[in-house]
N, C-alpha and C positions, 0 to 999 in steps of 0.2 A: 235326564239331567236338568233340563230347564224347569221341570216341575219341582226339583229339589231346591232351586235358587228361588223360585217364585215366592214362598212365604217370607224369605229374607229381604227380598225386594220390597215387599209390602210392608215390612217392618221398617225399612229404611224411609219409605215415604210416610208411614205414621210418624216417625221421629222427626222427620223435616217439618211437620206441622207442629209437632209438639214443642220444638225448641223455639218457636217464635210466639208460643202462647205466652200472654203476660203473667198468667198465674204460675206458670212453670219457671219463667225467668225470674220471678221473685224469690224462688228457692233455690238459691245459687248453687248449693251442693247437688241437688237433683238435676239442675240444668246441665251442670258440668258433666255428670254422668251420662246424660242422654247424648250429649254433643260427642263424647268419647265413643259411645256405642254406635252412633251414627257414623262416625268416621271410620271405625272397624268394618262397616258393612258397606262402605263406598265402592270399593272394588268389585264387590258381589253384585251391587246394583249395576255398575257399568257393564259387567260380564253378562248379566241377565238381559240388558238392553240389546247388546250386541247380538246375543244368541237369538233373541226374539226377532230383530231385524232380519239376520241372515237365514233363519228359519223361513221367514215370510217369502224371501226370495226363492229360496229352494222349492217352496210348494207352489210358487207362481210359475217358476220355470219348468216344473214337472208337469203342471197342468197345461202349459202351451206346448210342451213336446208332445202330449198325447193327441193334440188336434193339428199340430203343424204337419203340412205335406210338403213344402218346399225344402230340398235337401240342403241348400246352403244356410236357410234360415235355422234348420234343424240343427246343423253342425254348430252354429253359434250358441244357440241354446243349451246343447250339451256341453260347449266349453264353459258357459256361464254357470251352469248347473254344477259341474265337477270343481269348478274353482270355488264356488261357495261352500261346497260339500267339504273340501279341504280346509277351509277357514271355519267351518261348524266344528270339525273334529278336534282342530287345534284349541278351540274355545272350550271344549268338553274336557280336554286335559287341563286347562287352566281353572275350570270350574272344580274339578277334583282337588286341587291344591287348595283353592280358596275354601273348600267345605272342611278341610281338615281342622282338627280342634287347634285353637290358638293359644300360644302361652299367654296368659293375661299379664305378664310382666314385660313383654316385648317391647313396649314403648317407654318402659321406665329408665331413668338414668341408672348408672352403674356404680358400685362400690367395689373397687378391685384391691385385692391383696397380693403383693409379691413378696415370697420369702426365698432367702438363699437355702439350697438344700444340701445335698452331699457334694463335697469337693473343696472344702476350706475357703480361703480367700478368693479363690477363682469362681466359687458358686456365688459369692457376693457381688463379684465384677459383673458375672452374667446376669443376676438379678437387676443390677443397675443398666445393663444393655436392654433387658426387656422392658424395664420402666421407660427408657428412651424410646423404644420401638412402639409402645402403646401409646405414648404421648405424641409422637409424630403422627401416628394413625389419626389419632383424635383431631389433630390439627387439620389434616387432609378433609376430614369429615365436618370441620368447622364445629367441634364439640368443645366445650369448656372442661379444662382439667384443673383440679385443685388437689394439692398434696396435704392429707389430713394429719398424717403421722410418719415420720421417717426415723430409721435407726441405721446409722452408717458404721462401716468397720474401718479399722486403721489402713487397709489396703486400698482405700478408694472406692470400695463397693458398698453394697447396703445388706445389713441384716434383714431388714422387712421394711415395707413401706404400704401405707394405706392411701388410696387416692380416690377421689370422686370424679367421675366422667359424665358430664351433663349434655344432653344432646338427643335429637330425634331418633329413635330406635336404637339407642346406645346397647340396651341389653340383648335385644335380637342379634345385633351383630357380634357382640363380644362374648356371649354365653358359652360358646363352645372352646373359649380359650382356657377354661378351668382345667387344671390338671398339672402333671409333672412335665416339664420342659427340660431336654437335655442337650448339652452343648459338647461338642468334640472339636479341641482346638488346642494350639500350642499356647500356654500362658507366657505373658512377657517376662515373668520371674523364671522360666524354665530355660537354663543354660544349655541343655541337651538336645533342645528341640523336639522333644518328645510330646506326642498328642495326650492330654488329659481329657477326662470325662467328668463333668460337674452337672449339677441338676439346680432348678429353682421351681418353686411350687406357685401357681397362680390360681387364685380363687375370685370368682366372678359372681357377685350379688346384686340383685335388683334393689335399688333404693325405693323405699316404700314410703307413701305418704301416711297410710293407715295400715293397722295391723289386725289380724283376725284372732288375736289372743289377748288376754288381760295383762296389762303390764302394772304390777303392784309396785308402788313407790318403796315400800319396806323391803323388796327384794334387790334393792340397788344401793350401792355405796359409791359416794362421789367425793374425790379428792381433787385438790388443786396443787399445782406445783409449778416450779420455775422451768420454763422452756429451755431446751438445749439447743446449740447449733448456731447458725448464723443469725444475726439480728441485731448485734451491738448491744449497748448499755440496757436499752429497753427490756430485752429478753432476760438478761441477767437479773435485773431488779424486781420484776413483776411476775407474780403468780398467776399468770394467764392461761397456762396448760390446765386441760381437764382430763382425768382419768375416771370412767365409769367401770364399775364391776356389778355384774349381774351375780349375786351370791349363789343361787340354786344351781347354776349351770358352771359358774366360774368364768364366764366370758368376760373379757376385759377390753375395753375399748379407750384409746387414747388420741387426743388431738391436741397439738400444739403450734399448728402453722399460723392461725390467727392471732393478732396481738390483742384482741378483745377477748376476755373470758367468755363474755355472752355468746360470741360467735363460735368459739371452741366448743361450748357447751351444746348449742345447736348442731353442730356438725358430728359431735360424739354421740348425741343421741340418735341422730339418723343412721350412722353406722350400726349403732347397737340394735336399732329396730330391724335392721336387714339381717344381722347376724342371729338374732332370736327367730325371726321368721324362718331362716334356713335350719336353724337347730330344731324348731318344732315341727316343721315340715317333715324333717327326717325321722323324727319321732312317730309322726303320724302315719307316715307311708314308708314302709320298712324296705321297699324297693327303691324309694327316692334314697334312702340313706345309704344302701349299698353302692349307688350311682355316685354320691358325693365321696364315698370312701375310694372308689376306684378312680374319680377325677382327681381329686387331691391327694390323697394318699399321705405318705411320710416324708417324700423327697428322696427316697432311696433310688439309686440308678435303675432299677429293674421296673419300677412303676413310672412309665413314660407315656405321654400321648404324642410327642413331636421330638425330633431330633434336628439339631443345627449343626450341621458339619462344615467346619469352616475349611480344612484343606480341599475339599471338593465342592465348596461353595454350592451346597444344597440343603434344603429343607425337607425333612419327610414327616408327613402326619400318618402315624401308624394305624389310626382309627379308620381311615379311608384309603391307605396305602397310596397317598399321592406325594410326589416328590417335585419340588420346584427348583431350578437351577438358578436362582438369582439372589443369593444371600445378602449382598450388600444392600440391594434395593429392599429387600424384605425387612432387615434390620432397621432400615430407615422408615418404616411404616407403610410399606407398600403390600400389605397383607389381605387386600380385598379379595384376590383371586382365591386364596386358601379359605377365607369365611365363606365365600360364595359356594365353593364345593362341598364345604361342611353342612351348609344349610340345603343343598341339593340333596345330599346323602340323607339328611334327616327326613326331608319330605319324601324320599323314596321309601324309607323304612316305614313311616307313618302311613303312606299309601297301600303297602303291602299288608299292613295289619288293619287297614280300615274297611275293607270289602268293597270300596268305591271302584275297584279295577274289575 
């Protein structure tokens, strides 16, 4: 295993020298790419260094054991040897995880869409609850949240909302939230006290600085219009909202949160890049497209990844068969335990398919 890490450690050392080279620094785009690559290799370099150090101790203890004759000293050397052997085996398991293919978008910011699904007004209220849940989670992570576009319903819920979540490893932590979320609870409007089932869909896309496909200006239609919702006289009188339509695919992005038309335009283009990237990735990779279909679906009750059961105060993720019994805390943004378990399950599946075991 240490031999598999060695070339990556050497690449880390090479990058460490390159990023302080004046010629490289002068090319800002290239320099940023190298810094990012070095950052991704940092954990591997640290694991290699620790494995190298522990392996040296193992070899030293083994050599001393072969020549030691004193029983007490031999017992101490054996204890040291097996203690270091345990540490080395744990480092091997850590190295396996580090060697798994990385999602190139893990460090990216996130564009999230939440839509009311089946269940009428209650679905819209649940969609609003999910918006609050992810916003509170982002606050816990010290991430920045911006609402790009929101459409509310008359019952106080939301039909759909698009938001940007900016922070370290945002996509890595939120990407498994894509899918249909189901809620079982008694609506406030239900006089009989019957439990209703409603759904909302969540789509999580990485925000992209660059795209791997050509964006032809002729393929887009840009419209300006007056923002709706809170904001007073300014919003009612200014055509600051932006709607961008990608004509070939029919993808539409709207942004009306900012008072400046230019800021709304920038945000709308950012969302459009991510949506098009997602669309074309789906076309390029059929398996990816099927996964997206299974993750997001149509919002029908039968297509679910997670159930929020209020009467029993439990949340169940059906992909990993995990149930957590603290719904109030969960809906207040305390969702890291679930995210951790989803990441572990993903790593386990990748390890089984990697051949590293």
